[in-house]
N, C-alpha and C positions, 0 to 999 in steps of 0.2 A: 260240607260232603260236595261232593261231584256230582254233578246233575246227570237223570237218567238218558240224557244224550249222548254225553261222555262215555258214561260205563261201559253200554256194548262194545263201545270201538276198543276201549281198552282190554277187554277181554278177547275180542276177537283177533285183535294184530298178536297177543300173547300165544296164542292156540295155532295160528299161522304161522309164528315165529320158528314154535317147538315143530312143527308140521316140516316145513322147508329143511329146519336142521336136519330131520329124519331122515327127510327125502334124498339130500345132497351130501348125507352121509358116506363114507368110501368102507366098508360097502352100504348100500341104501338101506335104511331099515323102515321098510315099506309097509309093515304091521302098524308100526308108532306111529307112524304118518298118519295112515288111516284110522287110528285114534284117536287121535287130534284133532283130525277135522270132524271125526263122526261128533265129536264132543260138541261143536258147535252147537249140532242142534237143541242140544240140552237148556240152551237158555234160551229157546224160542225165539230166533233173531227175525230182524226185518224181512221184508221179501229181496232185498237187494245180496245182504249177507247171502240166506240161506240158496238163493238161487245161486249165486257164484260158489258157493261150498259145494253145493250138488256137481257143481261143474271140475271144481278141484279132486274129488271126488272122483267123478266119473274118468277123467282123465289119468288119475292117478292110476286104477286099479286097471284101467283099458291097457296102458303102457307098460304097466312092471308087474303084472299078475294074470292067472285064467279066468280069471271071476268076472267073465264076460256078461254074463245074465244081471251082476249087482253094478258091472259098471253100466251097464245098459238103462240101468233103472234109475241110477242118479242123472243119467245124462236126459234121458225122458222128462224128470224135475224140471232140471234146470231149463231146459227147453220151454218147458210148460209155461215155469213160474216167471221166465226171462221176457216171456210175449205181455205180460199183464205190467211191467215194469219201464216207466219212460224212459228211454234215452240211455240203454241198456244192450247197448248194439253188439259191443266185445263178446260179451257172455253170449246172447242169444248166439250171435252168429256161429260162435267158436263151437257151440252145444250142437249145435246143428250140424258142423262141420264131422266132429269126431263120431256125435252117434252115426250118421250115414256110411264113414267109414268101418264103424263097428257092424253096421248092418250089411256091408258087403262083407266085412269077415265072415258074416254068420252064412253067407247065401242068402241073403233077404235084402235082394237086390230091388225086389219091385217096392220095398219098404221104404229105401234108398232114396230111388229118383223122388217122389214125390216129397218127401221134407226139403230135397235141393230144391225145388221147384217151387217151393212155399218160401222156403228163405231166399233165394233170389227174386222174387214176386216185393219182399218187403224190404229187401235191404238196397233200392235203386240210390237212396240218398247218403249211403254210405260205401264209394267209390271201392274204397279196397276190398271189403268182404264180396261186394257184390262183385269184383273179377275176380274172386279165388273162389268163390261158387261156383261161376260159371266155368273156368278151369275143373274144379272138382267133376263139375256135370256132365262136361266134356270129356276128360279123362274115363269115366265111368259107361258111357256111352261108347269109345275107343277100347275099351275092353272087352263092351258085347258084340265087339265088330259091327256096331252101327254107326258106322263112319257117317252119312249122311246129315245123323241128328248130330253127331258132335261136330262136324263143319259147319251146320247152321250156328250151334250156339257160338260157336269159335267166331261167328260173322258176327253174331250179337253182341258179343263182346267187342270185338272191333269198334264197330258203330259209337258203342258206349264209352269207350276207352277216349274214341276222337272228340264226342261231346265234351266230356268234364274237362277235356283238353290234356291229355294223354297221349301222346304222341309213342313214347316210349311202350308203353303197357300195348297200345294200339297195334304197333311192331310185332310184340310179343305170340296176342293174338292172331296177326295173319299171317306169321310165320309158321303158327302152330297148323295153322288150316291149310297152308301150302304143305306141310310135311304130311298130312292124311291124306292130301292129294293126290302125292307122289305114290300112297301107299296104294291109292285108286286105280292109278296108274292115268288118271287124266290130265296127262302133258298139257293140253289146250287151255284149259283153267289155269296151270301152275305158271304157267309164261307170263302173265299179263299179273298176274298176283306177284308174282316176285320181282317181276319189273317196279311194280308199286311200291313194295317193302324196301326196294333198294334203294329207291329215292327218300322213304321217310327216314332209313338209318344214316343215311349221310347229310341229311338235313335236321336230325335231332342235333340238338346240344345238352347234354349235362352229363352227366356222373363219367370221368372217361372208362371204366371198366365196364361200365352197364354200356356204352356206348360200342365197343370191341365186343363186348361179349353180342349182343345183336346182328353185331357186323360177322362173327365166325358164324352164330348159328345160319344167316344169310347166305355164306359162304359155301355153307355144308349141303343146305339145301341148291344150291345152283350149282355145285359139281355133280350131287344125283340126278338132278335135272339132265343135265347135258349127257351123263353117260347112258340115262334111260332113254334117251333123245339120239343117242348115236354121235353125238356133236363132240367127239375125242379131244378135238385141235384145239376147244374150249375150254378143256378142262383144266390144263395145264394154269395157264395164268390165275384161274381163281385158286387151284392149289398153290401155287406161291404169293397170292394176296392171303391167306390163311396162315399159312407158317409166318405172314408178317404180325398179321394180326395176335398167334400165340405170342411171339417175339416181344411183342408191345405190352400186351397183359402181365405178361413175366414181370416187367420192369416197373410195372404200376402198382403205387400204394394202396390199400382199401381207407377210405376214410370212412368215419364213423357218422358224417353229414347226415339226416337224412333228407329224402326227396319233400321239397314243401308240398308237391302233389302226393297223395296220401293213394292214389291209384297208380303209382311209380314204383311202389315197394314191394317188386318183385325182381327173381334172376332168374337166368336162362339155366344156367349151370354155374357152381361155385368153380372162381377161377384156376385152383387145381387141377379139377378134372377135364378143363377144356386144355389145359396145357398136357395131358394124356390124350386127348384127342387127335392132338396133332401129329402123334405117331400110329396111331392107327389109320389115318388118309397121306402122312406124306409118301408111303411106298408106291403109290398113285404117282406119282411125279415119273416114276424109272419104270412105269409102264412100256 
């Protein structure tokens, strides 16, 4: 006879397999997927399975239905239970991230911000989630037109990325901050920041597509900065470099090797979007 330890795992995996089958069917059978996940609770599962199932239900309901209240209920339970389970970071912080998105969708920004702040506070030993949550809260402040708070958070993220040895993500934080400073027309602060970013981008040795994407981000900001500062003669060399970057990216192949540093698991734009970007900025060459 199977032990009590093995039994729950088998029924859980079976229900999970059915749920995933229904979710990925064409068209998706979301109602059946939800029924399979809800059936997990009939077995009175341990906390780890209970929290993960609440997260899965909340995510499915949030992304595939209009039942936002039920989605919120499951996500709140996932967030609450997962905080009581040791070493359960992915479930805990994914629940916080999706729940904050749902709060914003419901115009409950004052509920989203403290949730993200708490998640940021307790995620410092989990580099990927700490950086992702900082980006998310900075984006929320940006949408509220609170660019000062957003810039502060991006600065915190850049310093954290430096400490954990992720120059790639440090550059992403700094470039994002530079973009907001350009929006505020704080040109005096933009120049030294872009100078630092240029050095970081050129010195970073890593995934070629990630490196070129950083260079594209940097050059787009550099072009914008020169135009804002009235330095039109400096624009064309940057645009030519930008064109070369896009051409280089189009010849590179994505590899499936994940970065060794979890803080590096970010992309600025998919390479297909960057190739479209060149068509938006290249007409400036002929001005």
